[in-house]
BATIKOL-68255 format. One line per 3 residues: number of its first residue (from 1); their letters; for each residue x, y, z of C-alpha. Coordinates in nm, 2 decimals, decimal comma, padded with zeros to 4 digits. Example, Ala and Ser with C-alpha at 12.3 -4.5 7.8 and 13.67 -1.06 7.14 Angstrom:
# BATIKOL-68255
1) AS) 01,23/-00,45/00,78; 01,37/-00,11/00,71
***
This chain:
# BATIKOL-68255
1) XXX) -04,75/02,37/-05,14; -05,07/02,56/-05,08; -05,18/02,29/-04,83
4) XXX) -04,85/02,30/-04,65; -04,86/02,68/-04,63; -05,21/02,66/-04,49
7) XXX) -05,10/02,42/-04,21; -04,81/02,65/-04,12; -05,06/02,93/-04,08
10) XXX) -05,28/02,73/-03,85; -05,30/02,89/-03,50; -05,19/02,57/-03,32
13) XXX) -04,88/02,51/-03,55; -04,64/02,70/-03,32; -04,77/02,51/-03,02
16) XXX) -04,73/02,17/-03,18; -04,37/02,25/-03,29; -04,29/02,37/-02,93
19) XXX) -04,43/02,05/-02,78; -04,23/01,84/-03,02; -03,91/02,03/-02,94
22) XXX) -03,96/01,99/-02,57; -04,04/01,61/-02,60; -03,72/01,56/-02,81
25) XXX) -03,51/01,76/-02,56; -03,65/01,58/-02,26; -03,59/01,24/-02,42
28) XXX) -03,23/01,32/-02,50; -03,17/01,45/-02,15; -03,32/01,14/-01,99
31) XXX) -03,11/00,91/-02,22; -02,78/01,09/-02,17; -02,80/01,23/-01,82
34) XXX) -02,58/01,05/-01,56; -02,81/01,16/-01,28; -02,94/00,81/-01,20
37) XXX) -02,59/00,66/-01,20; -02,46/00,94/-00,98; -02,75/00,89/-00,74
40) XXX) -02,67/00,51/-00,72; -02,30/00,58/-00,66; -02,39/00,84/-00,39
43) XXX) -02,63/00,60/-00,23; -02,37/00,32/-00,23; -02,10/00,55/-00,09
46) XXX) -02,33/00,67/00,19; -02,41/00,31/00,28; -02,04/00,22/00,29
49) XXX) -01,97/00,52/00,52; -02,25/00,42/00,75; -02,13/00,06/00,77
52) XXX) -01,78/00,18/00,82; -01,88/00,40/01,10; -02,02/00,10/01,28
55) XXX) -01,70/-00,09/01,23; -01,50/00,21/01,36; -01,71/00,23/01,67
58) XXX) -01,63/-00,13/01,76; -01,26/-00,16/01,66; -01,11/00,19/01,65
61) XXX) -01,30/00,44/01,86; -01,15/00,35/02,19; -00,80/00,47/02,08
64) XXX) -00,87/00,72/01,80; -01,17/00,90/01,95; -01,54/00,92/01,86
67) XXX) -01,48/01,13/01,55; -01,13/01,02/01,46; -00,98/01,32/01,63
70) XXX) -00,72/01,11/01,82; -00,66/01,05/02,19; -00,35/00,99/02,41
73) XXX) -00,37/00,63/02,29; -00,39/00,69/01,92; -00,32/00,96/01,66
76) XXX) -00,58/01,16/01,47; -00,72/00,99/01,16; -00,86/01,30/01,00
79) XXX) -00,69/01,34/00,66; -00,50/01,00/00,66; -00,71/00,89/00,36
82) XXX) -00,84/00,55/00,25; -00,49/00,43/00,14; -00,36/00,44/00,50
85) XXX) -00,66/00,25/00,63; -00,63/-00,02/00,36; -00,26/-00,06/00,45
88) XXX) -00,29/-00,06/00,83; -00,60/-00,28/00,85; -00,51/-00,50/00,55
91) XXX) -00,18/-00,59/00,70; -00,33/-00,66/01,04; -00,15/-00,38/01,22
94) XXX) -00,48/-00,23/01,31; -00,66/-00,27/01,54; -00,35/-00,29/01,76
97) XXX) -00,33/-00,57/02,02; -00,14/-00,35/02,26; 00,05/-00,02/02,26
100) XXX) 00,42/-00,01/02,20; 00,71/00,15/02,02; 00,58/00,00/01,70
103) XXX) 00,28/-00,21/01,60; 00,39/-00,53/01,42; 00,22/-00,70/01,13
106) XXX) -00,02/-00,98/01,22; -00,31/-01,18/01,08; -00,58/-00,96/00,93
109) XXX) -00,93/-01,00/01,09; -01,13/-00,80/00,84; -01,25/-00,90/00,49
112) XXX) -01,17/-00,66/00,21; -01,53/-00,54/00,18; -01,52/-00,44/00,55
115) XXX) -01,18/-00,27/00,51; -01,33/-00,07/00,22; -01,62/00,04/00,43
118) XXX) -01,40/00,14/00,72; -01,18/00,33/00,47; -01,48/00,51/00,32
121) XXX) -01,58/00,63/00,67; -01,24/00,75/00,76; -01,19/00,91/00,42
124) XXX) -01,51/01,11/00,48; -01,35/01,27/00,79; -01,10/01,45/00,58
127) XXX) -00,93/01,43/00,24; -00,61/01,22/00,22; -00,43/00,97/-00,01
130) XXX) -00,68/00,75/-00,19; -00,65/00,37/-00,21; -00,47/00,29/-00,54
133) XXX) -00,61/00,08/-00,82; -00,43/-00,21/-00,97; -00,28/-00,01/-01,26
136) XXX) -00,10/00,22/-01,02; 00,10/-00,05/-00,84; 00,13/-00,32/-01,11
139) XXX) 00,51/-00,34/-01,17; 00,48/-00,52/-01,51; 00,75/-00,38/-01,75
142) XXX) 00,91/-00,16/-01,48; 01,29/-00,11/-01,48; 01,42/-00,34/-01,21
145) XXX) 01,77/-00,19/-01,22; 01,64/00,16/-01,18; 01,42/00,04/-00,90
148) XXX) 01,73/-00,10/-00,72; 01,90/00,24/-00,74; 01,59/00,42/-00,60
151) XXX) 01,55/00,16/-00,32; 01,91/00,18/-00,21; 01,89/00,56/-00,21
154) XXX) 01,56/00,61/-00,03; 01,49/00,29/00,16; 01,80/00,08/00,21
157) XXX) 01,92/00,27/00,51; 01,64/00,12/00,72; 01,51/-00,18/00,53
160) XXX) 01,85/-00,32/00,42; 01,97/-00,31/00,06; 01,75/-00,62/-00,02
163) XXX) 01,45/-00,53/00,20; 01,53/-00,78/00,48; 01,46/-00,51/00,74
166) XXX) 01,66/-00,38/01,03; 01,66/-00,23/01,38; 01,60/00,13/01,46
169) XXX) 01,62/00,33/01,78; 01,41/00,30/02,10; 01,26/-00,04/02,02
172) XXX) 01,15/00,05/01,67; 01,24/-00,15/01,35; 01,21/-00,15/00,98
175) XXX) 01,01/-00,46/00,89; 01,11/-00,72/00,63; 00,95/-00,65/00,29
178) XXX) 00,95/-01,01/00,18; 00,61/-01,14/00,10; 00,44/-00,79/00,12
181) XXX) 00,19/-00,75/-00,16; 00,25/-00,49/-00,44; -00,06/-00,29/-00,33
184) XXX) 00,06/-00,27/00,03; 00,42/-00,17/-00,08; 00,27/00,11/-00,29
187) XXX) 00,04/00,22/00,00; 00,33/00,22/00,24; 00,53/00,45/00,02
190) XXX) 00,23/00,67/-00,04; 00,13/00,71/00,32; 00,44/00,66/00,53
193) XXX) 00,31/00,43/00,81; 00,44/00,46/01,17; 00,82/00,55/01,15
196) XXX) 00,85/00,56/00,78; 00,85/00,89/00,58; 00,58/00,93/00,32
199) XXX) 00,67/00,95/-00,05; 00,38/01,12/-00,23; 00,38/01,14/-00,61
202) XXX) 00,53/01,49/-00,59; 00,84/01,33/-00,43; 00,84/00,98/-00,58
205) XXX) 00,63/00,96/-00,89; 00,41/00,66/-00,96; 00,65/00,52/-01,22
208) XXX) 00,94/00,52/-00,97; 00,72/00,34/-00,71; 00,65/00,07/-00,96
211) XXX) 01,02/00,03/-01,03; 01,09/-00,01/-00,66; 00,82/-00,27/-00,63
214) XXX) 00,96/-00,45/-00,93; 01,31/-00,46/-00,77; 01,17/-00,60/-00,44
217) XXX) 00,98/-00,87/-00,63; 01,31/-00,96/-00,81; 01,52/-00,99/-00,50
220) XXX) 01,26/-01,13/-00,26; 01,01/-01,30/-00,49; 00,95/-01,68/-00,52
223) XXX) 01,16/-01,68/-00,84; 01,45/-01,47/-00,70; 01,79/-01,59/-00,80
226) XXX) 02,13/-01,57/-00,61; 02,40/-01,58/-00,89; 02,67/-01,56/-00,63
229) XXX) 02,57/-01,87/-00,44; 02,44/-01,89/-00,09; 02,31/-01,55/00,01
232) XXX) 02,35/-01,60/00,39; 02,01/-01,43/00,44; 02,09/-01,13/00,24
235) XXX) 02,16/-00,93/00,55; 02,43/-00,71/00,40; 02,81/-00,69/00,39
238) XXX) 02,86/-00,62/00,77; 02,65/-00,91/00,89; 02,78/-01,14/00,62
241) XXX) 03,14/-01,04/00,68; 03,10/-01,10/01,05; 02,95/-01,44/00,98
244) XXX) 03,25/-01,52/00,75; 03,50/-01,40/01,01; 03,36/-01,58/01,31
247) XXX) 03,29/-01,92/01,14; 03,57/-01,90/00,88; 03,83/-01,81/01,14
250) XXX) 03,68/-02,05/01,39; 03,71/-02,33/01,14; 04,07/-02,24/01,06
253) XXX) 04,16/-02,24/01,43; 04,01/-02,58/01,49; 04,19/-02,72/01,18
256) XXX) 04,52/-02,57/01,30; 04,48/-02,73/01,65; 04,39/-03,06/01,49
259) XXX) 04,69/-03,06/01,26; 04,92/-02,96/01,55; 04,79/-03,24/01,77
262) XXX) 04,84/-03,50/01,49; 05,19/-03,37/01,42; 05,29/-03,39/01,79
265) XXX) 05,14/-03,74/01,82; 05,33/-03,85/01,51; 05,66/-03,72/01,65
268) XX) 05,61/-03,91/01,98; 05,54/-04,23/01,80
***
């Protein structure tokens, strides 16, 4: 105990303790600090933005302006967010081939990595809806029946009750939703592309978006069933009623004429 007390009274004891404390603190900070990871993320994001800017200059700038501010040929992209870019470019609608009342879906010319770079650049111009991750749009376990109710209430007026699409005014149209990926369905509801209204989470929560996607997969998916028999395209009661009236009545008229002709011939003979 006397030796320990003597060491504590040594003039350098306090300095040694301070150095040890600083070393331990520095080591813990270096081990636990996320600075390096953050720096890597920031560097990767900056690189994506730079590459996206190059892609924008080639494929988008002529219509949307040098800084995404918009021109007479294209709307402003400031604040549209990465979700809108992922949808528009991922479905081939952008870059547009030619101006018109509505830009149709076509074959996509960009890889997903390039779409992500372009989305990163446009997202840097102003905050907007972010590209969703798989858990947000995966409809596994969602209530299909409830999704049907939500779809008929919010979407059926334009897209038809089963998502087959329909005509709008002035050359515009609601496209068919058959074959559209879950991610793009979610992004369309989130961002409201072209003539479609947007349904942010404050209006249509994530759970309800999943239910709508589940319903569309059920009625338009590869395993979709038609318990009532031939669906006649699923175009709705008006179109299907007209089909039944024209062809059904036409068949009855032809049958009536045929029977009358046979009866008249039989009487003559």
